[in-house]
MARDRENDO-612471 format. One record per residue (C-alpha): x negated, y negated, z; residue in three letters. Coordinates in steps of 0.02 Angstrom, whole numbers, plus 32768, in hexadecimal, padded with zeros to 4 digits. Example, Ala and Ser with C-alpha at 12.3 -4.5 7.8 and 13.67 -1.06 7.14 Angstrom:
2
7D9980E18186ala 7D5480358165ser 
REM end
This chain:
75
10B827506ABFunk 105726D76A4Funk 10DE26E669CAunk 116526BC6A4Aunk 110A261F6A86unk 10E225E869D4unk 119325FC6993unk 11DC25A96A2Eunk 116A25156A17unk 11922506695Eunk 124D2510697Dunk 1243248F6A08unk 11DC241A699Bunk 1254242D6909unk 12EB24086976unk 129F237B69DDunk 12AA22F26958unk 136323056929unk 1398232169DEunk 1338228A6A1Eunk 1381221C6995unk 1430225969BDunk 141B223A6A78unk 13CD218F6A54unk 1459215A69E0unk 14E0218F6A58unk 148E213A6AEDunk 146F20966A91unk 152220916A52unk 156420B86B00unk 14FE202D6B4Funk 152E1FB06AC9unk 15E41FDA6AE1unk 15D41FCF6B9Funk 15781F276B9Eunk 15D91EE36B08unk 15391EA16AB7unk 14A71EDB6A4Dunk 14131F236AABunk 136C1ECB6AA1unk 12CE1F226A66unk 12901F4C6B15unk 13341FA16B41unk 133420016A9Dunk 1280203B6ABAunk 12AF20746B69unk 134220D66B25unk 12D021266AA2unk 125621636B29unk 12E721A36B92unk 133321FC6AFCunk 128D22516AD6unk 128222946B87unk 133722CF6B88unk 131F23236ADFunk 1284237C6B20unk 12E523BB6BB8unk 137023FC6B48unk 130C24436AB6unk 128524A56B13unk 12FD25116B7Bunk 136A252B6AE2unk 12D425646A7Bunk 129B25D86B07unk 134626286B1Bunk 136226346A5Funk 12BB26886A40unk 12D026FA6AD5unk 137827336A90unk 1337273F69DDunk 1294279B6A01unk 12CD280D6A8Eunk 130028BF6A61unk 13BB28D46A67unk 1409296F6AB1unk 
REM end
């Protein structure tokens, strides 16, 4: 059980940075295209916080399911 939690946490931590940057980049580009202007620093910071939360909500369930599949005995 400890190994499952540890590996899930490590996988989630390793995936969080690239996923949050991807979500942040896509959301900033989408907003800039929608508003037809560059975003100011407050808007960019808000998108960065939002991207971090979205990445967390995507990465943790993925890490749980991946480790459950990887570490469970297959029939």
